[in-house]
FIPA-121997 format. One record per residue (C-alpha): residue number from 1; x, y, z; residue in one letter. Coordinates in nm, 4 decimals, always signed. Layout:
PT resi        x        y        z resn
PT  NUM        X        Y        Z    a
...
This chain:
PT resi        x        y        z resn
PT    1  +6.1692 +11.3383 +14.4587    m
PT    2  +5.9552 +11.3012 +14.1456    d
PT    3  +6.2329 +11.4007 +13.9037    l
PT    4  +6.4440 +11.1067 +14.0235    l
PT    5  +6.1602 +10.8509 +14.0371    k
PT    6  +6.2477 +10.5426 +13.8309    d
PT    7  +6.5715 +10.7217 +13.7368    f
PT    8  +6.7543 +10.3994 +13.6481    a
PT    9  +6.4834 +10.3092 +13.3943    q
PT   10  +6.5103 +10.6374 +13.2032    k
PT   11  +6.7291 +10.6574 +12.8930    d
PT   12  +7.0591 +10.8459 +12.9146    m
PT   13  +6.9260 +11.1680 +12.7541    i
PT   14  +6.6356 +11.1829 +13.0020    e
PT   15  +6.8738 +11.1186 +13.2908    q
PT   16  +7.1055 +11.4021 +13.1838    i
PT   17  +6.8137 +11.6455 +13.1380    i
PT   18  +6.6814 +11.5508 +13.4801    c
PT   19  +7.0160 +11.6007 +13.6549    l
PT   20  +7.0752 +11.9279 +13.4741    d
PT   21  +6.7374 +12.0623 +13.5894    e
PT   22  +6.8091 +11.9639 +13.9504    i
PT   23  +7.1479 +12.1357 +13.9388    k
PT   24  +7.0300 +12.4557 +13.7663    e
PT   25  +6.7182 +12.4899 +13.9847    s
PT   26  +6.9171 +12.4051 +14.3009    r
PT   27  +6.6607 +12.1521 +14.4140    l
PT   28  +6.8226 +12.0736 +14.7505    v
PT   29  +6.5363 +11.8370 +14.8383    e
PT   30  +6.6939 +11.6016 +14.5806    a
PT   31  +7.0103 +11.5585 +14.7903    i
PT   32  +6.9044 +11.2348 +14.9746    p
PT   33  +6.8010 +11.0670 +14.6489    a
PT   34  +7.1238 +11.1832 +14.4806    l
PT   35  +7.3218 +11.0348 +14.7695    w
PT   36  +7.1651 +10.6972 +14.6950    d
PT   37  +7.2507 +10.7317 +14.3249    l
PT   38  +7.6080 +10.8335 +14.4078    y
PT   39  +7.6446 +10.5461 +14.6555    a
PT   40  +7.5175 +10.3004 +14.3936    n
PT   41  +7.6432 +10.4235 +14.0544    p
PT   42  +7.4564 +10.3153 +13.7414    l
PT   43  +7.7727 +10.2286 +13.5493    g
PT   44  +7.7354 +10.4946 +13.2801    d
PT   45  +8.0404 +10.7175 +13.3273    q
PT   46  +7.8800 +11.0325 +13.1866    a
PT   47  +7.5667 +10.9988 +13.4017    v
PT   48  +7.7595 +10.9030 +13.7145    d
PT   49  +7.9826 +11.2104 +13.6742    e
PT   50  +7.6757 +11.4329 +13.6367    m
PT   51  +7.5335 +11.2862 +13.9584    v
PT   52  +7.8596 +11.3739 +14.1352    y
PT   53  +7.8698 +11.7323 +14.0070    h
PT   54  +7.5008 +11.7957 +14.0730    a
PT   55  +7.5339 +11.6689 +14.4302    l
PT   56  +7.8591 +11.8520 +14.4964    f
PT   57  +7.7115 +12.1825 +14.3752    d
PT   58  +7.3913 +12.1395 +14.5764    l
PT   59  +7.5877 +12.0774 +14.8977    l
PT   60  +7.7661 +12.4156 +14.8757    a
PT   61  +7.6799 +12.6105 +15.1910    g
PT   62  +7.4323 +12.3456 +15.3135    r
PT   63  +7.5814 +12.2652 +15.6552    e
PT   64  +7.2949 +12.0538 +15.7854    q
PT   65  +7.2936 +11.8359 +15.4746    e
PT   66  +7.6760 +11.8049 +15.4877    i
PT   67  +7.6605 +11.7031 +15.8546    i
PT   68  +7.3940 +11.4453 +15.7699    a
PT   69  +7.6066 +11.3155 +15.4836    g
PT   70  +7.9056 +11.2699 +15.7136    l
PT   71  +7.7036 +10.9956 +15.8830    g
PT   72  +7.5935 +10.8246 +15.5611    h
PT   73  +7.6561 +10.4516 +15.5287    a
PT   74  +7.8406 +10.5017 +15.1980    s
PT   75  +8.2099 +10.5849 +15.2224    e
PT   76  +8.1881 +10.7663 +14.8872    a
PT   77  +7.9139 +10.9956 +15.0210    v
PT   78  +8.1067 +11.0617 +15.3412    r
PT   79  +8.4171 +11.1466 +15.1385    l
PT   80  +8.2240 +11.3946 +14.9231    m
PT   81  +8.0782 +11.5636 +15.2324    c
PT   82  +8.4213 +11.5817 +15.3940    i
PT   83  +8.5551 +11.7600 +15.0870    r
PT   84  +8.2585 +11.9990 +15.0912    r
PT   85  +8.3203 +12.0631 +15.4611    a
PT   86  +8.6717 +12.1756 +15.3683    a
PT   87  +8.5135 +12.5047 +15.2536    d
PT   88  +8.4782 +12.5927 +15.6207    g
PT   89  +8.1755 +12.6574 +15.8351    g
PT   90  +8.0389 +12.6687 +16.1863    s
PT   91  +8.1694 +12.4982 +16.4978    s
PT   92  +7.8920 +12.2412 +16.4539    a
PT   93  +8.0401 +12.1333 +16.1196    l
PT   94  +8.3892 +12.1266 +16.2693    k
PT   95  +8.2643 +11.9144 +16.5601    d
PT   96  +8.1011 +11.6722 +16.3153    a
PT   97  +8.4337 +11.6332 +16.1341    l
PT   98  +8.6180 +11.5739 +16.4624    v
PT   99  +8.3615 +11.3116 +16.5648    k
PT  100  +8.4002 +11.1346 +16.2320    l
PT  101  +8.7798 +11.1495 +16.2595    l
PT  102  +8.7630 +10.9513 +16.5822    g
PT  103  +8.5509 +10.6771 +16.4300    s
PT  104  +8.7147 +10.5941 +16.0947    v
PT  105  +9.0133 +10.3745 +16.0131    n
PT  106  +9.0472 +10.4321 +15.6391    d
PT  107  +9.3632 +10.6348 +15.5715    n
PT  108  +9.2140 +10.8235 +15.2779    e
PT  109  +8.9197 +10.9373 +15.4884    l
PT  110  +9.1492 +11.0329 +15.7767    i
PT  111  +9.3680 +11.2403 +15.5407    s
PT  112  +9.0671 +11.4161 +15.3905    e
PT  113  +8.9133 +11.4921 +15.7309    i
PT  114  +9.2384 +11.6433 +15.8586    i
PT  115  +9.2768 +11.8402 +15.5351    r
PT  116  +8.9239 +11.9768 +15.5845    a
PT  117  +8.9872 +12.0596 +15.9508    l
PT  118  +9.2988 +12.2553 +15.8542    n
PT  119  +9.0736 +12.5219 +15.7039    n
PT  120  +8.9045 +12.5960 +16.0388    y
PT  121  +9.2148 +12.7565 +16.1980    k
PT  122  +9.0952 +12.6584 +16.5431    d
PT  123  +9.3499 +12.6455 +16.8259    a
PT  124  +9.1480 +12.3652 +16.9872    d
PT  125  +9.2520 +12.1403 +16.6983    l
PT  126  +9.6134 +12.1237 +16.8183    t
PT  127  +9.5517 +11.8508 +17.0763    e
PT  128  +9.3287 +11.6620 +16.8312    i
PT  129  +9.5855 +11.6571 +16.5491    l
PT  130  +9.9111 +11.6099 +16.7441    l
PT  131  +9.8698 +11.2287 +16.7780    p
PT  132  +9.8503 +11.1982 +16.3997    y
PT  133 +10.2146 +11.3072 +16.3685    l
PT  134 +10.2988 +10.9451 +16.4517    k
PT  135 +10.0461 +10.7917 +16.2130    h
PT  136 +10.1676 +10.5109 +15.9871    e
PT  137 +10.0414 +10.6791 +15.6669    d
PT  138 +10.2630 +10.9575 +15.5300    y
PT  139  +9.9682 +11.1385 +15.3706    s
PT  140  +9.7981 +11.1598 +15.7089    v
PT  141 +10.1189 +11.2845 +15.8693    v
PT  142 +10.1701 +11.5458 +15.5978    a
PT  143  +9.8199 +11.6925 +15.6373    w
PT  144  +9.8466 +11.6869 +16.0163    a
PT  145 +10.1791 +11.8713 +16.0039    m
PT  146 +10.0429 +12.1297 +15.7635    r
PT  147  +9.7416 +12.1966 +15.9815    g
PT  148  +9.9423 +12.2076 +16.3018    l
PT  149 +10.2015 +12.4438 +16.1583    a
PT  150  +9.9175 +12.6794 +16.0666    g
PT  151  +9.8147 +12.7083 +16.4327    t
PT  152 +10.1514 +12.8687 +16.5256    h
PT  153 +10.1159 +12.6915 +16.8602    d
PT  154 +10.4608 +12.6412 +17.0144    l
PT  155 +10.3449 +12.3013 +17.1417    k
PT  156 +10.3549 +12.1947 +16.7781    v
PT  157 +10.7110 +12.3186 +16.7306    r
PT  158 +10.8155 +12.1321 +17.0466    d
PT  159 +10.6496 +11.8127 +16.9242    a
PT  160 +10.8198 +11.8384 +16.5847    l
PT  161 +11.1580 +11.9012 +16.7475    m
PT  162 +11.1121 +11.5970 +16.9689    t
PT  163 +11.0160 +11.3890 +16.6660    m
PT  164 +11.3340 +11.4972 +16.4845    v
PT  165 +11.5629 +11.4570 +16.7875    s
PT  166 +11.4379 +11.1048 +16.8538    e
PT  167 +11.4357 +10.9991 +16.4882    s
PT  168 +11.6478 +10.7176 +16.3542    r
PT  169 +11.8043 +10.9674 +16.1110    e
PT  170 +11.9580 +11.1636 +16.3976    v
PT  171 +12.0651 +10.8555 +16.5903    q
PT  172 +12.2205 +10.6635 +16.2984    h
PT  173 +12.4492 +10.8181 +16.0366    v
PT  174 +12.3598 +10.5618 +15.7704    d
PT  175 +11.9810 +10.5787 +15.8134    a
PT  176 +11.9050 +10.7932 +15.5098    g
PT  177 +11.6158 +11.0326 +15.5690    c
PT  178 +11.2604 +10.9111 +15.6173    d
PT  179 +10.9880 +11.1290 +15.4625    l
PT  180 +10.8262 +11.1810 +15.8031    r
PT  181 +11.1472 +11.3266 +15.9484    t
PT  182 +11.2082 +11.5400 +15.6409    a
PT  183 +10.8564 +11.6854 +15.6674    m
PT  184 +10.9081 +11.7539 +16.0376    a
PT  185 +11.2266 +11.9499 +15.9658    v
PT  186 +11.0547 +12.1516 +15.6940    e
PT  187 +10.7562 +12.2314 +15.9171    n
PT  188 +10.9737 +12.3406 +16.2091    i
PT  189 +11.0779 +12.6285 +15.9821    a
PT  190 +10.7203 +12.7610 +16.0074    n
PT  191 +10.8128 +12.8808 +16.3575    f
PT  192 +11.0901 +13.1271 +16.2662    p
PT  193 +11.2550 +13.2397 +16.5880    d
PT  194 +11.5890 +13.1988 +16.7603    g
PT  195 +11.4975 +12.8637 +16.9159    i
PT  196 +11.4046 +12.7189 +16.5775    t
PT  197 +11.7178 +12.8581 +16.4149    a
PT  198 +11.9495 +12.7221 +16.6852    d
PT  199 +11.7796 +12.3816 +16.6709    f
PT  200 +11.8161 +12.3445 +16.2936    l
PT  201 +12.1684 +12.4847 +16.2784    i
PT  202 +12.2639 +12.2289 +16.5400    g
PT  203 +12.2290 +11.9729 +16.2580    f
PT  204 +12.4001 +12.1798 +15.9858    i
PT  205 +12.6888 +11.9343 +15.9661    h
PT  206 +12.5203 +11.6212 +16.0958    h
PT  207 +12.7005 +11.2973 +16.0126    a
PT  208 +12.3942 +11.1589 +15.8280    n
PT  209 +12.4369 +11.3163 +15.4822    p
PT  210 +12.0760 +11.2615 +15.3700    s
PT  211 +11.9344 +11.4204 +15.6837    f
PT  212 +12.1871 +11.7037 +15.6654    r
PT  213 +12.0821 +11.7813 +15.3085    r
PT  214 +11.7192 +11.8293 +15.4205    v
PT  215 +11.8318 +12.0577 +15.7037    v
PT  216 +12.0446 +12.2733 +15.4726    i
PT  217 +11.7669 +12.3063 +15.2161    s
PT  218 +11.5231 +12.4068 +15.4915    t
PT  219 +11.7632 +12.6636 +15.6381    l
PT  220 +11.8219 +12.8209 +15.2970    a
PT  221 +11.4478 +12.8520 +15.2453    g
PT  222 +11.4104 +13.0545 +15.5652    m
PT  223 +11.5844 +13.3533 +15.4017    g
PT  224 +11.6501 +13.6686 +15.6074    e
PT  225 +11.5049 +13.5180 +15.9253    e
PT  226 +11.7876 +13.2662 +15.9552    i
PT  227 +12.0702 +13.5156 +15.8957    m
PT  228 +12.1510 +13.6044 +16.2627    p
PT  229 +12.1839 +13.2362 +16.3517    a
PT  230 +12.4060 +13.1713 +16.0472    l
PT  231 +12.6253 +13.4655 +16.1453    e
PT  232 +12.6561 +13.3193 +16.4936    k
PT  233 +12.7520 +12.9830 +16.3433    c
PT  234 +13.0218 +13.1514 +16.1346    l
PT  235 +13.1570 +13.3024 +16.4567    d
PT  236 +13.1385 +13.0065 +16.6919    t
PT  237 +13.0962 +12.6885 +16.4864    g
PT  238 +13.3685 +12.4368 +16.4110    d
PT  239 +13.5372 +12.4435 +16.0718    k
PT  240 +13.2816 +12.2295 +15.8925    d
PT  241 +12.9875 +12.4114 +16.0486    e
PT  242 +13.1326 +12.7418 +15.9320    k
PT  243 +13.1715 +12.6104 +15.5772    i
PT  244 +12.8125 +12.4830 +15.5747    m
PT  245 +12.6882 +12.8129 +15.7175    a
PT  246 +12.8669 +13.0033 +15.4404    a
PT  247 +12.7066 +12.7754 +15.1812    n
PT  248 +12.3592 +12.8361 +15.3263    v
PT  249 +12.4129 +13.2144 +15.3344    v
PT  250 +12.4920 +13.2003 +14.9633    g
PT  251 +12.1909 +12.9793 +14.8933    m
PT  252 +11.9572 +13.2388 +15.0481    t
PT  253 +12.0743 +13.4944 +14.7888    g
PT  254 +12.0005 +13.7740 +15.0382    k
PT  255 +12.2089 +14.0924 +15.0192    k
PT  256 +12.2500 +14.0991 +15.3952    r
PT  257 +12.4346 +13.7719 +15.3550    g
PT  258 +12.7090 +13.9471 +15.1561    a
PT  259 +12.7757 +14.1784 +15.4532    d
PT  260 +12.7976 +13.8780 +15.6844    v
PT  261 +13.0336 +13.6864 +15.4528    l
PT  262 +13.2688 +13.9752 +15.3778    v
PT  263 +13.2927 +14.0563 +15.7491    a
PT  264 +13.4128 +13.7007 +15.8103    h
PT  265 +13.6603 +13.7191 +15.5241    l
PT  266 +13.8193 +14.0151 +15.6968    e
PT  267 +13.8737 +13.7952 +16.0041    k
PT  268 +14.0815 +13.5515 +15.8012    g
PT  269 +14.0265 +13.1783 +15.8062    g
PT  270 +14.1568 +12.8659 +15.6363    d
PT  271 +14.1469 +12.8058 +15.2633    a
PT  272 +13.8395 +12.5789 +15.2757    n
PT  273 +13.6308 +12.8441 +15.4509    l
PT  274 +13.7545 +13.1155 +15.2123    k
PT  275 +13.6662 +12.8940 +14.9171    f
PT  276 +13.3118 +12.8466 +15.0542    a
PT  277 +13.2670 +13.2184 +15.1250    i
PT  278 +13.3836 +13.3281 +14.7802    y
PT  279 +13.1536 +13.0763 +14.6141    e
PT  280 +12.8658 +13.1986 +14.8301    a
PT  281 +12.9384 +13.5616 +14.7381    l
PT  282 +12.9087 +13.4612 +14.3730    g
PT  283 +12.5444 +13.3675 +14.4391    r
PT  284 +12.4535 +13.7042 +14.5952    i
PT  285 +12.4130 +13.9961 +14.3553    s
PT  286 +12.5267 +14.3027 +14.5496    s
PT  287 +12.7988 +14.5671 +14.5526    m
PT  288 +12.9301 +14.4220 +14.8777    r
PT  289 +12.9774 +14.0857 +14.7051    s
PT  290 +13.1709 +14.2503 +14.4224    v
PT  291 +13.3977 +14.4350 +14.6674    i
PT  292 +13.4708 +14.1163 +14.8611    g
PT  293 +13.5403 +13.9221 +14.5423    l
PT  294 +13.7674 +14.1821 +14.3833    t
PT  295 +13.9660 +14.1942 +14.7086    d
PT  296 +13.9914 +13.8171 +14.6707    g
PT  297 +14.2036 +13.8609 +14.3565    l
PT  298 +14.4960 +13.8889 +14.5993    a
PT  299 +14.4514 +13.5287 +14.7188    e
PT  300 +14.7561 +13.3143 +14.6510    d
PT  301 +14.5938 +12.9713 +14.6848    d
PT  302 +14.5207 +12.8486 +14.3310    d
PT  303 +14.1964 +12.6723 +14.4207    l
PT  304 +14.0633 +12.9657 +14.6226    v
PT  305 +14.1549 +13.2020 +14.3373    l
PT  306 +13.9580 +12.9858 +14.0927    i
PT  307 +13.6555 +13.0245 +14.3243    a
PT  308 +13.7078 +13.4027 +14.3243    v
PT  309 +13.7337 +13.4258 +13.9454    v
PT  310 +13.4393 +13.1927 +13.8864    t
PT  311 +13.2245 +13.4110 +14.1128    a
PT  312 +13.3490 +13.7328 +13.9480    l
PT  313 +13.2637 +13.5931 +13.6072    d
PT  314 +12.9071 +13.5511 +13.7333    h
PT  315 +12.9057 +13.9091 +13.8683    q
PT  316 +13.0961 +14.0623 +13.5753    c
PT  317 +13.0482 +14.4400 +13.5345    n
PT  318 +13.2677 +14.7365 +13.4262    p
PT  319 +13.3994 +14.7859 +13.7810    g
PT  320 +13.5041 +14.4210 +13.8050    v
PT  321 +13.6713 +14.4359 +13.4634    v
PT  322 +13.8650 +14.7489 +13.5672    k
PT  323 +14.0043 +14.5813 +13.8806    v
PT  324 +14.0932 +14.2558 +13.6993    v
PT  325 +14.2567 +14.4546 +13.4181    n
PT  326 +14.4694 +14.6483 +13.6687    e
PT  327 +14.5697 +14.3250 +13.8436    t
PT  328 +14.6848 +14.1641 +13.5173    i
PT  329 +14.8690 +14.4813 +13.4128    a
PT  330 +15.1067 +14.4524 +13.7102    k
PT  331 +15.2811 +14.1646 +13.5347    g
PT  332 +15.3859 +14.0009 +13.8613    d
PT  333 +15.3381 +13.6500 +13.9997    a
PT  334 +14.9851 +13.7306 +14.1190    q
PT  335 +14.8800 +13.8557 +13.7763    s
PT  336 +15.0017 +13.5256 +13.6316    a
PT  337 +14.7915 +13.3364 +13.8875    r
PT  338 +14.4845 +13.5440 +13.7988    v
PT  339 +14.5379 +13.4791 +13.4271    l
PT  340 +14.5692 +13.1081 +13.4972    s
PT  341 +14.2479 +13.1154 +13.7032    a
PT  342 +14.0601 +13.2921 +13.4208    i
PT  343 +14.1703 +13.0230 +13.1766    i
PT  344 +14.1112 +12.7292 +13.4107    t
PT  345 +13.7629 +12.8513 +13.5091    s
PT  346 +13.6632 +12.9281 +13.1486    h
PT  347 +13.5577 +13.2761 +13.2659    a
PT  348 +13.3964 +13.3701 +12.9342    r
PT  349 +13.2347 +13.6962 +13.0418    q
PT  350 +13.5547 +13.8234 +13.2002    l
PT  351 +13.7607 +13.7136 +12.9018    f
PT  352 +13.5296 +13.8863 +12.6526    a
PT  353 +13.5149 +14.2084 +12.8551    a
PT  354 +13.8923 +14.2178 +12.9094    l
PT  355 +13.9563 +14.1450 +12.5418    y
PT  356 +13.7203 +14.4205 +12.4287    k
PT  357 +13.8909 +14.6617 +12.6700    n
PT  358 +14.2041 +14.5982 +12.4679    g
PT  359 +14.4730 +14.6828 +12.7249    e
PT  360 +14.5501 +14.3210 +12.8125    q
PT  361 +14.4160 +14.1441 +12.5043    a
PT  362 +14.7619 +14.0335 +12.3877    d
PT  363 +14.8475 +13.9125 +12.7391    t
PT  364 +14.5284 +13.7076 +12.7505    l
PT  365 +14.5907 +13.5435 +12.4141    i
PT  366 +14.9538 +13.4678 +12.5015    a
PT  367 +14.8542 +13.3068 +12.8326    a
PT  368 +14.5837 +13.1030 +12.6631    l
PT  369 +14.8235 +12.9749 +12.3973    r
PT  370 +15.0807 +12.8880 +12.6622    k
PT  371 +14.8240 +12.6949 +12.8689    s
PT  372 +14.7672 +12.4363 +12.5956    g
PT  373 +14.4250 +12.3737 +12.7511    d
PT  374 +14.2305 +12.2601 +12.4444    q
PT  375 +13.8910 +12.2880 +12.6121    e
PT  376 +13.9631 +12.6429 +12.7318    a
PT  377 +14.1010 +12.7395 +12.3910    i
PT  378 +13.7837 +12.6115 +12.2280    g
PT  379 +13.5652 +12.8065 +12.4729    a
PT  380 +13.7523 +13.1339 +12.4253    f
PT  381 +13.7741 +13.0942 +12.0473    r
PT  382 +13.3943 +13.0865 +12.0525    a
PT  383 +13.3936 +13.4157 +12.2459    e
PT  384 +13.6302 +13.5718 +11.9914    l
PT  385 +13.3998 +13.4630 +11.7105    e
PT  386 +13.1131 +13.6451 +11.8845    k
PT  387 +13.3259 +13.9574 +11.9273    i
PT  388 +13.4254 +13.9553 +11.5603    g
PT  389 +13.6534 +14.2007 +11.3826    g
PT  390 +13.9935 +14.1819 +11.2168    e
PT  391 +14.1986 +14.1490 +11.5370    q
PT  392 +13.9740 +13.8783 +11.6789    a
PT  393 +14.0062 +13.6849 +11.3518    a
PT  394 +14.3870 +13.7051 +11.3743    k
PT  395 +14.3833 +13.5877 +11.7364    d
PT  396 +14.1554 +13.2978 +11.6488    i
PT  397 +14.4189 +13.1830 +11.3995    q
PT  398 +14.6785 +13.1912 +11.6778    q
PT  399 +14.4594 +12.9736 +11.9000    l
PT  400 +14.4798 +12.6558 +11.6984    t
PT  401 +14.3018 +12.3520 +11.8328    l
PT  402 +14.5139 +12.0391 +11.8386    g
PT  403 +14.3848 +11.7090 +11.7127    e
PT  404 +14.1787 +11.5312 +11.9709    v
PT  405 +14.3170 +11.1819 +11.9891    g
PT  406 +14.2025 +10.8959 +12.2044    t
PT  407 +14.2662 +10.9815 +12.5693    k
PT  408 +14.4412 +10.7130 +12.7666    e
PT  409 +14.2220 +10.7560 +13.0765    k
PT  410 +13.8638 +10.8701 +13.1323    r
PT  411 +13.7485 +11.0339 +13.4561    i
PT  412 +13.4000 +11.1244 +13.5818    l
PT  413 +13.3937 +11.4103 +13.8349    a
PT  414 +13.0884 +11.5017 +14.0475    a
PT  415 +13.0857 +11.8269 +14.2457    d
PT  416 +12.8279 +12.1013 +14.2992    d
PT  417 +13.1072 +12.3598 +14.2932    s
PT  418 +13.1741 +12.5048 +13.9483    k
PT  419 +13.5158 +12.6178 +14.0692    a
PT  420 +13.6111 +12.2624 +14.1681    m
PT  421 +13.4929 +12.1220 +13.8363    l
PT  422 +13.6981 +12.3800 +13.6475    f
PT  423 +13.9974 +12.2916 +13.8659    f
PT  424 +13.9555 +11.9246 +13.7763    y
PT  425 +13.9273 +12.0148 +13.4080    k
PT  426 +14.2558 +12.2042 +13.4233    g
PT  427 +14.4370 +11.9108 +13.5823    v
PT  428 +14.2861 +11.6603 +13.3385    a
PT  429 +14.3982 +11.8788 +13.0469    a
PT  430 +14.7531 +11.8886 +13.1873    d
PT  431 +14.7533 +11.5104 +13.2224    l
PT  432 +14.6013 +11.4460 +12.8795    g
PT  433 +14.3018 +11.2693 +13.0288    m
PT  434 +13.9368 +11.2936 +12.9289    e
PT  435 +13.7152 +11.4413 +13.1987    l
PT  436 +13.3348 +11.4371 +13.2173    v
PT  437 +13.1829 +11.6669 +13.4820    t
PT  438 +12.8418 +11.6652 +13.6536    v
PT  439 +12.6963 +11.8854 +13.9290    e
PT  440 +12.5833 +11.6249 +14.1827    d
PT  441 +12.5765 +11.2567 +14.2660    g
PT  442 +12.2360 +11.1961 +14.1075    k
PT  443 +12.3584 +11.3300 +13.7723    k
PT  444 +12.6723 +11.1186 +13.8034    a
PT  445 +12.4634 +10.8074 +13.8660    f
PT  446 +12.2338 +10.8898 +13.5728    d
PT  447 +12.5355 +10.9444 +13.3463    y
PT  448 +12.6841 +10.6100 +13.4464    l
PT  449 +12.3621 +10.4399 +13.3415    q
PT  450 +12.4335 +10.5618 +12.9868    i
PT  451 +12.8134 +10.5521 +12.9800    d
PT  452 +13.0151 +10.3727 +13.2467    s
PT  453 +13.3472 +10.3388 +13.0639    e
PT  454 +13.5507 +10.5320 +13.3228    f
PT  455 +13.8856 +10.4590 +13.4814    d
PT  456 +13.8196 +10.6766 +13.7873    l
PT  457 +13.5299 +10.8540 +13.9581    i
PT  458 +13.6009 +11.1671 +14.1634    i
PT  459 +13.3264 +11.2847 +14.3970    t
PT  460 +13.2750 +11.5538 +14.6570    d
PT  461 +13.1343 +11.4380 +14.9890    m
PT  462 +12.8614 +11.7022 +15.0284    n
PT  463 +12.6342 +11.7615 +14.7276    m
PT  464 +12.2623 +11.8262 +14.6702    p
PT  465 +12.0230 +11.5550 +14.5420    n
PT  466 +12.2717 +11.2746 +14.6082    m
PT  467 +12.5947 +11.3126 +14.8071    d
PT  468 +12.9225 +11.1328 +14.7498    g
PT  469 +12.8568 +10.8554 +15.0000    i
PT  470 +12.5153 +10.7776 +14.8518    e
PT  471 +12.6631 +10.7851 +14.5016    l
PT  472 +12.9342 +10.5398 +14.6024    t
PT  473 +12.6794 +10.3052 +14.7600    r
PT  474 +12.4788 +10.3031 +14.4372    e
PT  475 +12.7929 +10.2438 +14.2298    i
PT  476 +12.8955  +9.9452 +14.4410    r
PT  477 +12.5515  +9.7850 +14.3953    k
PT  478 +12.6252  +9.7383 +14.0246    k
PT  479 +12.8534  +9.4440 +13.9497    s
PT  480 +12.9751  +9.6083 +13.6268    e
PT  481 +13.0876  +9.9233 +13.8150    w
PT  482 +13.2219  +9.7631 +14.1291    i
PT  483 +13.5866  +9.7796 +14.0207    k
PT  484 +13.5876 +10.1491 +13.9215    i
PT  485 +13.7993 +10.3308 +14.1836    p
PT  486 +13.6277 +10.6196 +14.3656    v
PT  487 +13.8294 +10.9151 +14.4958    l
PT  488 +13.6480 +11.1375 +14.7438    m
PT  489 +13.7441 +11.5019 +14.8039    a
PT  490 +13.6935 +11.5965 +15.1679    t
PT  491 +13.7974 +11.8485 +15.4319    t
PT  492 +14.0327 +11.7583 +15.7155    e
PT  493 +13.7655 +11.7492 +15.9863    s
PT  494 +13.5327 +11.5407 +15.7725    e
PT  495 +13.7596 +11.2449 +15.8478    k
PT  496 +13.5031 +11.1508 +16.1139    t
PT  497 +13.2893 +11.0372 +15.8206    q
PT  498 +13.5700 +10.8634 +15.6374    s
PT  499 +13.4817 +10.5263 +15.7863    e
PT  500 +13.1231 +10.5633 +15.6645    l
PT  501 +13.2549 +10.6514 +15.3191    a
PT  502 +13.4927 +10.3547 +15.3179    r
PT  503 +13.2077 +10.1238 +15.4165    q
PT  504 +13.0151 +10.2625 +15.1205    a
PT  505 +13.3040 +10.1666 +14.8917    g
PT  506 +13.5219 +10.4790 +14.8550    v
PT  507 +13.8702 +10.3738 +14.7425    t
PT  508 +14.0719 +10.6716 +14.8663    d
PT  509 +14.0474 +11.0320 +14.9823    f
PT  510 +14.2133 +11.3636 +14.9014    i
PT  511 +14.1988 +11.6327 +15.1660    t
PT  512 +14.1069 +11.9908 +15.0781    k
PT  513 +14.2672 +12.2295 +15.0153    p
PT  514 +14.5028 +12.0760 +14.7606    f
PT  515 +14.7169 +12.2166 +14.4819    s
PT  516 +14.7316 +12.1014 +14.1209    k
PT  517 +15.0530 +11.9147 +14.1966    d
PT  518 +14.8915 +11.7434 +14.4978    d
PT  519 +14.5975 +11.6394 +14.2849    f
PT  520 +14.8136 +11.5152 +13.9991    k
PT  521 +15.0125 +11.3057 +14.2436    a
PT  522 +14.6946 +11.1538 +14.3882    k
PT  523 +14.5631 +11.0739 +14.0404    i
PT  524 +14.8928 +10.9041 +13.9657    g
PT  525 +14.8571 +10.6911 +14.2795    q
PT  526 +14.5043 +10.5886 +14.1816    m
PT  527 +14.6302 +10.4466 +13.8520    f
PT  528 +14.9264 +10.2546 +13.9933    v
């Protein structure tokens, strides 16, 4: 190729002009000479990049040249041709990629070849790619899984299920969750049928918390397709499985889920399951959710009622306000519980709407003053300032904030349930203790890195990002935190995992459901 003759001896401007002419004129006969330049770069970054782009553009649609390049001695040239082959092409190009795949050992090349093959959508590739599910390199595994899932071949689903079932994560509760297993779980969801649903839901309350978290996230991402299996789990699962199923239904956000959850509320159930269902309804915007939640205003368990009110605050509308207003107007023991739940949960939208309605404004202010909850008073004073007007100004004066002195004890609470965090805040206010709240174990750990001056850490067992057991393990690794007591909130049947939690360093447990008095007593024990 005359244009590239003595290319290395030309000055940079001449080299750029030459490469530009080759690219613009699509001089494909220059490809072999460009391969040599690309395989042996000149060391000038600008020129070397122009060689790359000229060659890459010339190879577009040139199957024979790409196939020839796949056999080039230079790994860099082979890699470029593999990436060009990813555009798709004939069976001859696919066969050339498969042949190369069987002859290379470099993980980057293997990953790129599989990535390219994924674009051919050929059922014959299933048997070729299946062995790479067990490859040592995660990038190779990831591309193989992606390509195999795209075939929709049930052999692939079976292989992924076997991989998960035989994984260390399933066999050992303290194994964490390897990326390979997590990817397998996520790719199983690409085969959405009853077999897949039953397989994944079989792990919905697995004893390995890290593995379980991946399963729950995957189930939630399946949306409507997983709903029949979740409904079945709510019917036939054990207590913990039912609670997890309710959580997943809420995480999908699908309106059909509200029908499923309300139907199970009507069947009754223990307080823990009701708590989970009401929280899940708060995540689903639908009329059915609102109906189920307003019916929940009759619940007499304080913690469950906080979950109801927290969810209603999220779904606040004129119909909700009307029902809450009527409940408070009765002036009975249940109305007092609802008022307490509104205050404890800092239900700002409900408070503002009820106050503006006017019928129970005085009752609200009186209950708030009586509570003495300085944090709640501060939150609702801010709402009154937004509302404005003469009456709001007078009520703000009634809601005086006391001086915030030094609290004797400091507590850090981690829970992904807003209702639980509000419950903890109410108890801490009653006890005159300072409480810092975070939504998961990871945020708790990050907070401790900045401020670790706490007398007690309260954690839920099941949380996203980092669960209570993982959090406790991380806490106990730090010599400066090792003496901070950890109290874990758990359900009765989760006691099977108590030993794992104790091994991680949990100091004590409190079993859900519990009342404010139960919780205060436990806090008192922790400080003895």
